[in-house]
C-alpha positions in Angstrom: 8.9 -17.3 -21.6 9.8 -13.8 -20.6 9.4 -12.5 -16.8 5.9 -10.7 -17.7 4.5 -13.9 -19.0 5.6 -15.8 -16.0 4.2 -13.2 -13.9 0.8 -13.7 -15.3 0.7 -17.4 -14.7 1.1 -16.9 -10.9 -2.4 -17.8 -9.3 -3.6 -14.1 -8.4 -6.7 -13.5 -6.3 -9.7 -12.1 -8.1 -9.2 -8.3 -8.9 -5.3 -8.2 -8.7 -3.6 -6.7 -11.7 0.0 -6.4 -12.8 0.7 -2.7 -13.1 4.4 -3.4 -14.3 7.1 -6.1 -14.6 10.6 -5.6 -15.6 13.1 -7.9 -17.1 14.5 -8.9 -13.9 11.1 -10.0 -12.6 10.3 -7.1 -10.4 6.7 -6.7 -10.2 4.3 -3.6 -9.2 1.2 -5.4 -8.3 -2.3 -3.7 -8.3 -4.3 -4.7 -5.1 -7.8 -4.0 -4.6 -9.5 -2.6 -1.4 -10.3 -5.5 0.9 -7.6 -8.1 -0.1 -4.8 -8.8 2.4 -1.4 -8.1 1.4 -0.6 -11.7 2.9 -2.6 -14.2 4.9 -2.0 -14.0 8.6 -3.6 -17.4 9.5 -4.7 -20.4 7.9 -8.2 -19.4 7.7 -7.2 -16.3 5.5 -6.2 -18.7 2.4 -8.2 -17.1 -0.5 -8.2 -13.6 1.0 -4.9 -12.4 0.1 -2.8 -11.5 -3.0 -2.1 -15.2 -4.1 -4.0 -18.4 -3.9 -0.9 -20.1 -2.1 0.5 -20.7 1.2 2.6 -18.0 2.8 5.9 -18.5 4.3 6.4 -15.8 7.1 10.1 -16.3 7.6 10.8 -15.8 4.1 8.0 -13.2 3.7 6.8 -15.1 0.4 4.2 -16.8 -1.1 4.9 -20.5 -1.9 3.6 -21.1 -5.4 3.6 -24.8 -6.5 2.8 -25.1 -10.4 3.4 -28.7 -10.6 4.2 -31.3 -7.9 7.8 -30.6 -6.9 8.1 -27.5 -8.9 7.7 -24.7 -6.1 8.4 -20.8 -6.7 8.9 -18.5 -3.9 7.2 -14.9 -4.7 8.7 -12.3 -2.3 6.4 -9.5 -0.9 8.8 -6.5 -0.6 6.2 -4.2 0.9 2.5 -4.2 2.3 -0.8 -2.1 2.2 -3.4 -2.5 4.8 -6.2 -4.6 3.6 -8.5 -1.7 3.4 -6.0 0.6 1.0 -5.8 -0.4 -2.7 -3.1 0.3 -5.1 0.6 -0.7 -5.7 2.9 -2.8 -4.0 6.2 -4.6 -5.1 6.8 -8.4 -5.6 9.4 -10.5 -7.2 10.4 -14.1 -7.7 14.2 -13.2 -8.2 16.1 -13.4 -4.9 18.7 -11.1 -5.9 16.1 -8.4 -6.8 14.6 -9.1 -3.6 17.6 -8.2 -1.7 18.2 -5.2 -3.7 14.7 -3.7 -3.5 14.6 -4.3 0.4 18.1 -2.3 0.5 16.5 0.3 -1.4 13.4 0.7 1.1 15.9 0.5 3.9 17.9 3.4 2.3 14.7 5.2 1.7 15.2 5.2 -2.1 11.8 4.1 -3.0 9.4 6.8 -3.9 5.8 6.1 -3.1 2.7 8.5 -3.9 -0.7 8.0 -2.3 -4.1 9.8 -3.1 -6.5 10.3 -0.4 -10.0 11.4 -0.3 -10.7 13.3 2.9 -13.2 15.1 4.8 -12.5 19.0 5.1 -9.8 21.1 3.9 -6.0 21.0 5.1 -4.8 24.3 6.6 -1.8 26.1 5.6 1.4 24.8 7.4 4.6 23.2 6.8 4.7 20.8 3.8 6.0 18.0 5.8 3.8 16.4 8.4 6.0 15.2 11.3 4.6 13.0 14.1 5.6 10.2 16.3 3.6 7.2 16.2 3.3 4.4 18.7 1.9 0.7 17.2 0.1 -1.5 19.6 -1.1 -5.1 18.8 -5.0 -5.2 19.4 -7.7 -8.0 19.0 -8.0 -8.4 15.1 -4.9 -6.4 14.1 -2.7 -3.4 15.1 -3.6 0.3 15.9 -1.3 3.1 15.8 -1.5 6.2 18.1 0.4 9.5 18.0 2.8 10.5 20.7 5.9 8.6 21.7 7.0 5.9 19.4 8.8 6.1 15.9 9.0 9.1 13.9 6.7 9.5 11.1 7.0 12.0 8.1 5.0 12.5 5.1 5.2 15.1 2.2 1.7 17.0 1.3 2.5 17.4 -2.3 -1.0 18.7 -3.2 -4.4 19.5 -1.8 -7.5 20.1 -4.2 -10.5 21.1 -2.4 -13.9 19.5 -3.8 -16.7 22.0 -2.8 -20.0 20.9 -1.9 -21.6 19.1 1.0 -19.8 17.8 2.9 -16.6 19.3 2.2 -14.0 17.1 0.6 -10.4 17.5 -0.3 -8.2 15.3 -2.5 -4.7 14.8 -0.9 -1.5 13.9 -2.7 0.7 12.3 -0.3 4.2 11.1 -0.3 5.3 9.2 3.0 9.1 9.4 3.8 8.7 6.8 6.2 6.8 3.7 6.3 5.0 3.2 9.6 1.9 1.3 10.4 -1.3 3.3 9.5 0.8 6.5 9.1 -1.0 8.3 6.4 -4.3 7.4 8.2 -3.5 8.5 11.5 -1.6 11.7 10.3 -4.6 12.9 8.5 -7.0 12.3 11.3 -4.6 14.2 13.6 -4.9 17.4 11.3 -8.6 17.4 11.1 -9.0 15.7 7.6 -9.7 12.3 8.1 -9.8 10.0 5.2 -13.2 8.9 3.9 -14.3 5.4 4.8 -11.7 5.0 7.7 -13.3 3.0 10.2 -10.4 3.1 12.7 -9.2 6.8 13.0 -12.1 8.5 10.8 -15.3 10.1 11.5 -17.9 7.4 12.0 -21.0 9.6 11.3 -19.5 11.4 8.1 -18.7 7.9 6.9 -21.9 6.7 7.5 -23.9 9.5 5.8 -21.2 9.6 2.8 -21.9 5.8 2.2 -25.6 6.4 2.5 -25.7 9.4 -0.2 -22.7 8.5 -2.4 -22.6 4.7 -2.1 -19.0 4.7 -1.4 -18.1 2.5 1.6 -14.3 1.9 1.2 -11.4 3.6 2.8 -10.5 6.0 -0.1 -6.7 5.6 0.1 -4.9 4.3 -3.0 -1.1 3.9 -3.8 -1.0 5.3 -7.2 2.6 5.5 -8.1 6.0 3.7 -7.0 9.4 4.4 -8.4 13.0 3.3 -7.7 16.3 2.5 -9.2 18.9 -0.3 -8.6 21.8 -1.9 -10.2 22.1 -5.6 -11.2 25.1 -7.3 -13.0 26.5 -3.9 -13.5 23.8 -2.4 -15.2 21.3 -0.1 -13.7 17.6 -0.3 -13.9 14.9 2.3 -13.2 11.4 1.1 -12.3 8.3 2.7 -12.2 4.4 2.1 -12.2 1.3 4.1 -11.9 -2.1 3.3 -11.1 -5.3 5.0 -11.6 -7.4 6.3 -8.6 -10.5 4.2 -8.4 -12.6 6.5 -6.3 
């Protein structure tokens, strides 16, 4: 059985798709909005990517196909539950180590698309901020000022004329901070449509009523990296269509 066939047999939650799977078992998984990357507590079972228990120490799902036959499926990066799109997973421990090293070395290319209210102003193509993350009831919240460096490249901004004025942004995060794209967009006066934490509540409410879109309009549409295994180089890439 090849790696793709094995991956398809994992107990994926409803709406989860496989964007790509290479010969070493590296997977790009398409997560729908509203699904968690991993459960945070026992009551979250069934609300995350896989219908399986999650080991927070291993950062992996424990998938039991048959009694005594358990497979660890490693989660290599995360998306907010409200964000949709591609994230990386594998059941190969060697690949896990190599991909985590690529993330650490900032050698993983990720591209997001965001629908925002308003239009971006001319300025540097790199958004630079410092973000502080604090744990709050029900999750975490980030704020600008102090904290860790956060950088995002604004690749493209396309204005969508009409009322309200909207823009479609293509964003490439150069760092991976909690809620980075959401807070950076809001800080620049272009909050992401449907963002209930950092966005514009009144505009979200009006947009949902007139357009029927209630979700956070942020989607990871591309991921790409290179890694070496067994003296052989591998190029991995996946793309996902924007759902809004």
